[in-house]
FINU-570079 format. One record per residue: x, y, z of N, C-alpha, C in turn. Coordinates in pm, whole numbers. Atoms other than C-alpha are relative to their C-alpha. Layout:
+--------+--------+--------+--------+--------+--------+--------+--------+--------+
!    n.X !    n.Y !    n.Z !   ca.X !   ca.Y !   ca.Z !    c.X !    c.Y !    c.Z !
+--------+--------+--------+--------+--------+--------+--------+--------+--------+
!      X !      Y !      Z !      X !      Y !      Z !      X !      Y !      Z !
...
+--------+--------+--------+--------+--------+--------+--------+--------+--------+
//
This chain:
+--------+--------+--------+--------+--------+--------+--------+--------+--------+
!    n.X !    n.Y !    n.Z !   ca.X !   ca.Y !   ca.Z !    c.X !    c.Y !    c.Z !
+--------+--------+--------+--------+--------+--------+--------+--------+--------+
!   -104 !     17 !    103 !   5853 !  13098 !  11709 !    -34 !   -120 !    -87 !
!     33 !    109 !     90 !   5791 !  12888 !  11401 !    107 !   -106 !      0 !
!    -93 !    113 !     -5 !   5953 !  12547 !  11362 !    123 !     24 !    -88 !
!   -113 !    -26 !     88 !   6170 !  12679 !  11077 !    107 !     86 !     68 !
!    -95 !    -86 !    -70 !   6336 !  12915 !  11325 !     45 !    -61 !    132 !
!    -43 !     64 !   -124 !   6387 !  12668 !  11606 !    151 !    -23 !      0 !
!   -141 !     35 !    -16 !   6735 !  12610 !  11741 !     12 !   -151 !    -10 !
!    -15 !    144 !     22 !   6836 !  12268 !  11610 !    119 !    -50 !     81 !
!   -101 !     42 !    -97 !   7029 !  12081 !  11877 !     29 !   -149 !     -8 !
!    -46 !    139 !     -8 !   7232 !  11761 !  11888 !     60 !    -23 !    138 !
!    -44 !     31 !   -137 !   7298 !  11598 !  12227 !     77 !   -131 !      1 !
!    -79 !    123 !    -13 !   7567 !  11342 !  12312 !     32 !    -26 !    146 !
!    -31 !     44 !   -136 !   7591 !  11154 !  12642 !     -7 !   -151 !      2 !
!     -2 !    146 !      4 !   7683 !  10792 !  12705 !    -99 !    -64 !     96 !
!     99 !     55 !    -92 !   7426 !  10749 !  12984 !   -140 !     25 !    -54 !
!    129 !    -14 !     68 !   7089 !  10681 !  12830 !   -101 !     78 !     84 !
!     95 !    -68 !    -86 !   6890 !  10801 !  13130 !     24 !    151 !     -2 !
!    -35 !   -143 !      4 !   7075 !  11134 !  13133 !    -33 !     58 !   -137 !
!     22 !    -47 !    138 !   7058 !  11166 !  12755 !   -149 !     22 !    -27 !
!    144 !    -11 !     25 !   6685 !  11101 !  12739 !    -63 !    109 !     86 !
!     55 !   -102 !    -89 !   6616 !  11326 !  13037 !     27 !    141 !    -51 !
!    -36 !   -132 !     52 !   6802 !  11623 !  12891 !    -76 !     29 !   -129 !
!     72 !    -18 !    127 !   6644 !  11569 !  12549 !   -146 !     34 !     26 !
!    140 !    -26 !    -33 !   6297 !  11560 !  12705 !    -17 !    141 !     57 !
!      6 !   -133 !    -61 !   6367 !  11873 !  12909 !     10 !    109 !   -106 !
!    -18 !   -101 !    104 !   6493 !  12072 !  12611 !   -114 !     -2 !   -100 !
!    110 !     12 !     94 !   6211 !  11940 !  12397 !   -125 !     74 !     43 !
!    115 !    -75 !    -51 !   5964 !  12126 !  12619 !      4 !    146 !    -42 !
!    -15 !   -140 !     42 !   6100 !  12458 !  12495 !    -38 !     14 !   -147 !
!     50 !    -12 !    138 !   5918 !  12570 !  12182 !    103 !     62 !    -95 !
!   -103 !    -60 !     86 !   6231 !  12747 !  12056 !    114 !    -96 !    -31 !
!   -108 !     97 !     17 !   6448 !  12433 !  12064 !    -55 !   -130 !    -57 !
!     35 !    130 !     57 !   6426 !  12118 !  11852 !    121 !    -93 !     14 !
!   -107 !     99 !    -13 !   6638 !  11818 !  11954 !     -6 !    -88 !   -125 !
!      4 !     70 !    128 !   6725 !  11677 !  11612 !     71 !   -134 !      4 !
!    -68 !    129 !    -10 !   6939 !  11388 !  11735 !     68 !    -16 !    134 !
!    -75 !     32 !   -121 !   7100 !  11214 !  12030 !    103 !   -107 !    -34 !
!   -109 !     95 !     26 !   7427 !  11021 !  12035 !     51 !    -53 !    132 !
!    -47 !     62 !   -124 !   7581 !  10784 !  12288 !    152 !      0 !     12 !
!   -146 !    -14 !     -9 !   7948 !  10852 !  12209 !     45 !    111 !    -95 !
!    -51 !   -111 !     77 !   8169 !  11114 !  12051 !      6 !    -24 !   -150 !
!     -7 !     32 !    143 !   8216 !  10935 !  11719 !   -137 !     13 !    -64 !
!    136 !    -10 !     52 !   7842 !  10903 !  11670 !    -43 !    146 !     -7 !
!     36 !   -142 !     -1 !   7800 !  11270 !  11764 !     62 !     73 !   -118 !
!    -68 !    -67 !    111 !   8059 !  11384 !  11509 !    -63 !    -37 !   -134 !
!     62 !     45 !    125 !   7900 !  11173 !  11234 !   -140 !     58 !    -17 !
!    135 !    -56 !      7 !   7549 !  11292 !  11321 !      4 !    151 !    -25 !
!    -13 !   -144 !     24 !   7666 !  11654 !  11327 !     24 !     27 !   -148 !
!    -27 !    -17 !    142 !   7799 !  11615 !  10973 !   -127 !    -24 !    -83 !
!    121 !     32 !     75 !   7470 !  11463 !  10859 !   -114 !     99 !     25 !
!    116 !    -80 !    -39 !   7228 !  11688 !  11048 !     25 !    151 !     -2 !
!    -35 !   -143 !     -4 !   7415 !  12022 !  11058 !    -82 !     77 !    106 !
!     76 !    -69 !   -105 !   7267 !  12129 !  11396 !     56 !    140 !     26 !
!    -47 !   -133 !    -40 !   7292 !  12483 !  11530 !     90 !     -7 !    122 !
!    -74 !     15 !   -125 !   7423 !  12370 !  11869 !     21 !   -148 !     29 !
!    -26 !    134 !    -51 !   7589 !  12053 !  11997 !     28 !      9 !    149 !
!    -29 !     16 !   -142 !   7581 !  11960 !  12366 !     74 !   -131 !     17 !
!    -83 !    120 !     -7 !   7863 !  11714 !  12435 !     45 !    -29 !    142 !
!    -64 !     47 !   -123 !   7949 !  11514 !  12744 !    149 !    -15 !    -30 !
!   -144 !     13 !     24 !   8325 !  11482 !  12792 !     44 !   -146 !      3 !
!    -46 !    138 !    -11 !   8385 !  11127 !  12912 !   -103 !    -94 !    -64 !
!     85 !     93 !     74 !   8229 !  10898 !  12652 !     87 !   -107 !    -64 !
!    -79 !    107 !     64 !   8340 !  10565 !  12500 !     22 !     27 !   -148 !
!    -34 !     -4 !    143 !   8490 !  10520 !  12152 !     70 !    131 !    -39 !
!    -61 !   -131 !     21 !   8554 !  10893 !  12116 !    -52 !     93 !    108 !
!     45 !    -89 !   -107 !   8548 !  11142 !  12404 !    -53 !    131 !    -57 !
!     64 !   -122 !     45 !   8371 !  11475 !  12391 !     94 !    102 !    -59 !
!    -94 !    -99 !     53 !   8679 !  11688 !  12334 !     52 !    -41 !   -138 !
!    -39 !     47 !    133 !   8792 !  11470 !  12043 !   -113 !     23 !   -100 !
!    115 !    -27 !     86 !   8440 !  11501 !  11902 !     -8 !    149 !    -32 !
!     -4 !   -145 !     21 !   8462 !  11879 !  11949 !    103 !     36 !   -107 !
!   -106 !    -27 !     98 !   8790 !  11883 !  11754 !    -47 !    -35 !   -141 !
!     43 !     43 !    133 !   8638 !  11688 !  11466 !   -114 !     88 !    -52 !
!    112 !    -84 !     41 !   8317 !  11893 !  11460 !     48 !    137 !    -45 !
!    -54 !   -130 !     38 !   8515 !  12215 !  11449 !     79 !    -10 !   -130 !
!    -81 !     19 !    122 !   8751 !  12078 !  11183 !    -90 !    -15 !   -122 !
!     91 !     25 !    112 !   8461 !  11965 !  10964 !   -104 !    110 !    -16 !
!     94 !   -112 !      4 !   8261 !  12282 !  11038 !   -144 !    -47 !    -14 !
!    134 !     59 !     11 !   7951 !  12072 !  11089 !    -99 !     59 !    100 !
!     88 !    -66 !    -98 !   7814 !  12276 !  11382 !     72 !    125 !     50 !
!    -69 !   -124 !    -37 !   7890 !  12641 !  11463 !     23 !     20 !    149 !
!     -9 !    -24 !   -144 !   7837 !  12625 !  11840 !     -2 !   -132 !     76 !
!    -11 !    124 !    -78 !   7955 !  12343 !  12066 !     17 !     36 !    147 !
!     -3 !    -23 !   -145 !   7892 !  12340 !  12441 !     30 !   -132 !     69 !
!    -30 !    118 !    -78 !   8046 !  12091 !  12681 !    -94 !     -4 !    120 !
!     94 !     19 !   -110 !   7793 !  11955 !  12934 !     46 !   -122 !     78 !
!    -68 !    108 !    -68 !   7962 !  11745 !  13199 !    -13 !     11 !    152 !
!     -2 !     -3 !   -146 !   7991 !  11654 !  13566 !    136 !     45 !     53 !
!   -138 !    -23 !    -42 !   8362 !  11741 !  13571 !     43 !    146 !    -13 !
!    -57 !   -135 !     -2 !   8480 !  12088 !  13674 !    151 !    -15 !     14 !
!   -142 !     34 !      1 !   8834 !  11994 !  13578 !     76 !    104 !    -80 !
!    -78 !   -106 !     64 !   9093 !  12259 !  13495 !     48 !    -39 !   -139 !
!    -53 !     44 !    130 !   9247 !  12054 !  13213 !   -111 !     -7 !   -104 !
!    112 !      9 !     93 !   8908 !  11984 !  13055 !    -47 !    139 !    -44 !
!     44 !   -136 !     33 !   8810 !  12352 !  13074 !     95 !     63 !   -101 !
!   -100 !    -60 !     88 !   9136 !  12467 !  12911 !     -6 !    -64 !   -139 !
!      3 !     68 !    130 !   9124 !  12203 !  12637 !   -125 !     36 !    -79 !
!    125 !    -34 !     67 !   8760 !  12279 !  12560 !      6 !    139 !    -60 !
!    -12 !   -137 !     50 !   8830 !  12650 !  12526 !     94 !      8 !   -119 !
!    -98 !     -5 !    108 !   9136 !  12597 !  12310 !    -53 !    -64 !   -128 !
!     55 !     67 !    118 !   8939 !  12369 !  12079 !   -124 !     69 !    -55 !
!    107 !    -81 !     58 !   8666 !  12628 !  12031 !   -138 !    -18 !     57 !
!    131 !     11 !    -63 !   8383 !  12535 !  12267 !    -49 !    139 !     39 !
!     57 !   -130 !    -38 !   8147 !  12828 !  12331 !    -63 !     -5 !    138 !
!     55 !     10 !   -134 !   8043 !  12700 !  12671 !     49 !   -124 !     71 !
!    -39 !    113 !    -83 !   8126 !  12468 !  12958 !    -96 !     -1 !    118 !
!    105 !      6 !   -101 !   7831 !  12368 !  13175 !     11 !   -126 !     84 !
!      8 !    117 !    -88 !   7805 !  12139 !  13475 !   -144 !    -50 !      3 !
!    133 !     60 !      6 !   7513 !  11898 !  13483 !    -86 !     31 !    122 !
!     80 !    -33 !   -117 !   7406 !  12023 !  13824 !    -70 !    135 !    -12 !
!     68 !   -128 !     15 !   7273 !  12348 !  13678 !   -150 !    -21 !      7 !
!    146 !     12 !     -6 !   6901 !  12412 !  13744 !    -58 !    -26 !   -138 !
!     54 !     41 !    129 !   6690 !  12258 !  13470 !    -51 !    118 !    -82 !
!     56 !   -113 !     74 !   6526 !  12589 !  13383 !    108 !     86 !    -64 !
!   -108 !    -81 !     56 !   6868 !  12740 !  13305 !     61 !    -62 !   -127 !
!    -65 !     67 !    112 !   6969 !  12483 !  13044 !    -46 !     54 !   -135 !
!     49 !    -51 !    128 !   6742 !  12602 !  12764 !     48 !    143 !    -23 !
!    -51 !   -136 !     12 !   6847 !  12960 !  12836 !    146 !      2 !    -42 !
!   -142 !      9 !     37 !   7212 !  12857 !  12809 !     15 !    -34 !   -148 !
!     -4 !     36 !    142 !   7146 !  12699 !  12469 !    -28 !    123 !    -86 !
!     34 !   -120 !     77 !   6988 !  13022 !  12347 !    112 !    103 !      5 !
!   -116 !    -88 !     -8 !   7287 !  13220 !  12473 !    110 !    -48 !    -93 !
!   -108 !     56 !     80 !   7528 !  12985 !  12300 !    -19 !     28 !   -149 !
!     24 !    -17 !    143 !   7362 !  13018 !  11961 !     17 !    146 !    -42 !
!    -30 !   -141 !     30 !   7415 !  13395 !  11986 !    150 !     27 !     10 !
!   -144 !    -15 !     -7 !   7786 !  13331 !  12032 !     50 !     51 !    133 !
!    -39 !    -45 !   -134 !   7789 !  13428 !  12401 !     61 !   -117 !     76 !
!    -61 !    108 !    -77 !   8032 !  13220 !  12606 !    -79 !    -23 !    127 !
!     81 !     32 !   -117 !   7843 !  13037 !  12881 !     75 !    -95 !     91 !
!    -57 !     88 !   -101 !   7959 !  12877 !  13203 !    -87 !     14 !    124 !
!     83 !     -7 !   -120 !   7787 !  12795 !  13530 !     76 !    -50 !    122 !
!    -54 !     53 !   -125 !   7861 !  12723 !  13892 !    146 !     34 !     20 !
!   -142 !    -22 !    -31 !   8224 !  12681 !  13991 !     86 !     13 !   -125 !
!    -78 !    -11 !    124 !   8332 !  12672 !  13626 !     46 !    143 !    -22 !
!    -37 !   -139 !     22 !   8327 !  13051 !  13611 !    119 !     38 !     85 !
!   -115 !    -29 !    -87 !   8566 !  13067 !  13904 !    125 !    -71 !    -52 !
!   -113 !     70 !     61 !   8788 !  12804 !  13741 !     53 !     79 !   -119 !
!    -40 !    -78 !    118 !   8788 !  13017 !  13427 !     88 !    119 !     37 !
!    -81 !   -114 !    -41 !   8930 !  13310 !  13618 !    147 !    -39 !     16 !
!   -136 !     46 !    -19 !   9235 !  13098 !  13686 !     68 !    -51 !   -125 !
!    -60 !     61 !    118 !   9285 !  12956 !  13337 !    -10 !     84 !   -127 !
!     20 !    -72 !    126 !   9157 !  13200 !  13075 !    110 !    101 !    -29 !
!   -113 !    -90 !     24 !   9444 !  13442 !  13125 !    106 !    -69 !    -84 !
!   -105 !     69 !     74 !   9688 !  13179 !  13002 !    -48 !    -42 !   -138 !
!     52 !     30 !    133 !   9457 !  13086 !  12715 !     10 !    124 !    -88 !
!     -4 !   -122 !     80 !   9430 !  13448 !  12600 !    143 !     46 !    -26 !
!   -140 !    -38 !     22 !   9800 !  13511 !  12648 !     67 !    -98 !    -94 !
!    -58 !    102 !     85 !   9862 !  13193 !  12454 !    119 !    -60 !     67 !
!   -113 !     60 !    -69 !  10070 !  12991 !  12694 !     77 !    -91 !    -93 !
!    -75 !     73 !    102 !  10164 !  12798 !  12379 !     42 !     93 !   -114 !
!    -36 !    -99 !    102 !  10224 !  13122 !  12182 !    -43 !    136 !     47 !
!     20 !   -130 !    -63 !  10230 !  13494 !  12254 !    -94 !     95 !    -69 !
!     72 !   -102 !     75 !  10012 !  13660 !  11990 !   -127 !     44 !     70 !
!    126 !    -37 !    -62 !   9685 !  13644 !  12178 !     22 !     86 !    121 !
!    -29 !    -85 !   -114 !   9852 !  13801 !  12477 !      6 !    146 !    -40 !
!     -6 !   -136 !     47 !   9923 !  14113 !  12274 !   -139 !     55 !    -26 !
!    137 !    -42 !     26 !   9560 !  14123 !  12166 !    -74 !     32 !    129 !
!     65 !    -24 !   -128 !   9442 !  14095 !  12526 !     48 !    131 !     60 !
!    -55 !   -124 !    -55 !   9676 !  14378 !  12630 !    -58 !    121 !    -71 !
!     58 !   -111 !     75 !   9548 !  14602 !  12351 !   -145 !     22 !     41 !
!    138 !    -11 !    -44 !   9192 !  14523 !  12456 !    -10 !     65 !    137 !
!     -3 !    -60 !   -133 !   9278 !  14613 !  12815 !     25 !    150 !     -8 !
!    -31 !   -143 !     11 !   9425 !  14947 !  12709 !   -123 !     78 !    -47 !
!    121 !    -67 !     47 !   9109 !  15036 !  12518 !   -104 !      5 !    111 !
!     99 !      6 !   -107 !   8887 !  14921 !  12805 !     32 !     99 !    112 !
!    -41 !    -94 !   -105 !   9089 !  15124 !  13056 !    -31 !    144 !    -41 !
!     27 !   -136 !     48 !   9048 !  15432 !  12838 !   -149 !     33 !      5 !
!    145 !    -19 !      1 !   8670 !  15381 !  12837 !    -64 !    -19 !    137 !
!     59 !     40 !   -128 !   8622 !  15267 !  13196 !    -62 !    118 !     75 !
!     52 !   -117 !    -70 !   8565 !  15620 !  13327 !   -142 !     34 !    -43 !
!    134 !    -29 !     50 !   8250 !  15635 !  13115 !   -107 !    -87 !     67 !
!     95 !     87 !    -69 !   8091 !  15357 !  13323 !    -58 !     71 !    120 !
!     62 !    -52 !   -121 !   7845 !  15448 !  13594 !     58 !    -72 !    122 !
!    -49 !     64 !   -123 !   7926 !  15365 !  13956 !    -55 !   -142 !     12 !
!     60 !    133 !     -7 !   7683 !  15072 !  13943 !     65 !    -94 !   -100 !
!    -65 !     85 !    101 !   7840 !  14940 !  13621 !    139 !    -41 !     45 !
!   -134 !     35 !    -49 !   8187 !  14957 !  13776 !     -9 !   -104 !    112 !
!     21 !     96 !   -109 !   8054 !  14770 !  14079 !    -27 !   -139 !    -56 !
!     34 !    128 !     62 !   7907 !  14495 !  13861 !    121 !    -57 !    -73 !
!   -121 !     46 !     69 !   8225 !  14477 !  13652 !     98 !    -62 !     99 !
!    -91 !     53 !   -102 !   8430 !  14424 !  13968 !    -46 !   -138 !     48 !
!     54 !    129 !    -43 !   8198 !  14140 !  14077 !     17 !   -106 !   -108 !
!    -30 !     93 !    109 !   8235 !  13982 !  13733 !    142 !    -53 !     13 !
!   -140 !     38 !    -15 !   8608 !  13980 !  13798 !     24 !    -95 !    115 !
!    -10 !     94 !   -111 !   8548 !  13783 !  14117 !    -61 !   -135 !    -36 !
!     54 !    126 !     45 !   8381 !  13510 !  13913 !   -145 !    -24 !     34 !
!    140 !     18 !    -36 !   8023 !  13573 !  14026 !    -87 !    -15 !   -125 !
!     97 !     14 !    107 !   7735 !  13463 !  13805 !    -98 !    117 !      5 !
!    101 !   -106 !      0 !   7452 !  13698 !  13707 !    -91 !    -11 !    121 !
!     88 !     20 !   -114 !   7233 !  13544 !  13975 !     65 !     42 !    131 !
!    -72 !    -37 !   -122 !   7497 !  13590 !  14243 !     19 !    151 !     10 !
!    -13 !   -146 !      1 !   7556 !  13952 !  14139 !   -134 !     64 !     37 !
!    133 !    -53 !    -29 !   7182 !  14017 !  14146 !    -32 !    -10 !    148 !
!     27 !     20 !   -143 !   7151 !  13872 !  14496 !     86 !     92 !     85 !
!    -93 !    -83 !    -76 !   7455 !  14062 !  14620 !    -41 !    147 !      1 !
!     32 !   -143 !     13 !   7329 !  14399 !  14495 !   -148 !     31 !     17 !
!    143 !    -22 !    -16 !   6957 !  14349 !  14551 !    -69 !     42 !   -128 !
!     58 !    -31 !    130 !   6878 !  14369 !  14180 !    -64 !   -125 !    -60 !
!     52 !    116 !     73 !   6682 !  14147 !  13944 !    109 !    -49 !    -95 !
!    -99 !     55 !     92 !   6883 !  13914 !  13720 !     -9 !     68 !   -137 !
!     17 !    -69 !    127 !   6735 !  14086 !  13416 !     69 !    136 !     -2 !
!    -67 !   -130 !    -11 !   6864 !  14422 !  13538 !    151 !    -17 !    -10 !
!   -144 !     27 !      6 !   7211 !  14274 !  13587 !     42 !    -28 !   -144 !
!    -31 !     30 !    140 !   7205 !  14136 !  13231 !      5 !    128 !    -83 !
!      1 !   -127 !     74 !   7115 !  14481 !  13100 !    125 !     82 !     29 !
!   -122 !    -73 !    -37 !   7401 !  14639 !  13292 !    122 !    -61 !    -70 !
!   -115 !     66 !     62 !   7645 !  14379 !  13159 !      5 !     28 !   -150 !
!      4 !    -33 !    143 !   7531 !  14440 !  12801 !     55 !    140 !    -24 !
!    -49 !   -137 !     11 !   7597 !  14810 !  12853 !    151 !      7 !     22 !
!   -144 !      3 !    -29 !   7941 !  14736 !  13002 !     78 !    -53 !   -120 !
!    -68 !     60 !    115 !   8037 !  14515 !  12707 !      9 !     99 !   -116 !
!      2 !    -97 !    109 !   7933 !  14780 !  12457 !     99 !    114 !     26 !
!    -86 !   -114 !    -34 !   8117 !  15058 !  12639 !    148 !    -36 !     -7 !
!   -141 !     38 !     -9 !   8441 !  14865 !  12690 !     51 !    -73 !   -123 !
!    -43 !     64 !    124 !   8445 !  14696 !  12350 !     29 !   -147 !     11 !
!    -22 !    143 !    -16 !   8432 !  14338 !  12474 !   -107 !    -79 !    -74 !
!     92 !     85 !     75 !   8271 !  14056 !  12278 !    -99 !    -70 !     92 !
!     87 !     75 !    -90 !   8130 !  13868 !  12578 !     42 !     24 !    144 !
!    -23 !    -24 !   -142 !   8117 !  13859 !  12957 !    131 !    -61 !     49 !
!   -125 !     62 !    -43 !   8420 !  13633 !  12981 !    117 !     96 !    -20 !
!   -104 !   -100 !     22 !   8645 !  13897 !  12825 !     -8 !    110 !    106 !
!     17 !   -104 !   -102 !   8498 !  14155 !  13063 !     44 !    -50 !    136 !
!    -37 !     56 !   -129 !   8547 !  13924 !  13360 !    151 !    -11 !     15 !
!   -146 !      9 !     -3 !   8911 !  13865 !  13270 !     64 !    137 !     22 !
!    -50 !   -137 !    -17 !   8975 !  14237 !  13236 !    -21 !     46 !    144 !
!     31 !    -41 !   -136 !   8803 !  14298 !  13570 !     87 !    -72 !    102 !
!    -83 !     77 !    -92 !   8998 !  14019 !  13739 !    142 !     57 !      4 !
!   -133 !    -59 !      4 !   9326 !  14170 !  13621 !      1 !    136 !     69 !
!      9 !   -131 !    -64 !   9212 !  14515 !  13734 !    -11 !    -14 !    151 !
!     15 !     22 !   -144 !   9106 !  14380 !  14074 !    133 !    -36 !     64 !
!   -130 !     41 !    -55 !   9446 !  14216 !  14123 !     97 !    118 !      6 !
!    -91 !   -116 !      5 !   9625 !  14537 !  14024 !    -25 !     96 !    116 !
!     34 !    -89 !   -110 !   9443 !  14723 !  14302 !     46 !    -54 !    135 !
!    -35 !     64 !   -128 !   9554 !  14474 !  14569 !    144 !     31 !     42 !
+--------+--------+--------+--------+--------+--------+--------+--------+--------+
//
């Protein structure tokens, strides 16, 4: 991939060792260019306005301005289309606030290094990304985000989406229904692959087919639908 097509990334973390390590790691990927690093949220927001990166990776707890406040400003100023939170905190409140403010991902820093660049590439395609226990936390909080616990309109949209998905579910193969159910339990692609004895690539292909068939934008919508369906069967 030529340099003109590289994913331009801005990274913000208040710990220099972590910041430099992540920047070095991502810099090894020929499809990613780290265009700037910031040590606090205010600096990140200002650099995003100046550099117009494709993706911002933001820590949450930073001095001067925290990551969620930086996310709010970046979204308000439309200086970066895709913002991912990268943090050590799998905290329900942080997850909910990040989603409500428009983050396209919430990653824990304990993810394997080889998965980080892949997550960045997913984010720039608009696919919601989460790792580890975050996905399970999401199962408990995304329902109230979609229903709009501060307003009801999104709940109607989710219900309409469920009705369409239910009407199409019979078209799924037995394997696709099995994978959809596991998505509803909060399993990652890797965990689903291990559980079913499949490759992770095969699982991704199945999920893409499921999303297309059921009319969902991303795996999170599918997982929420599956979680509600799983509960209804209990």
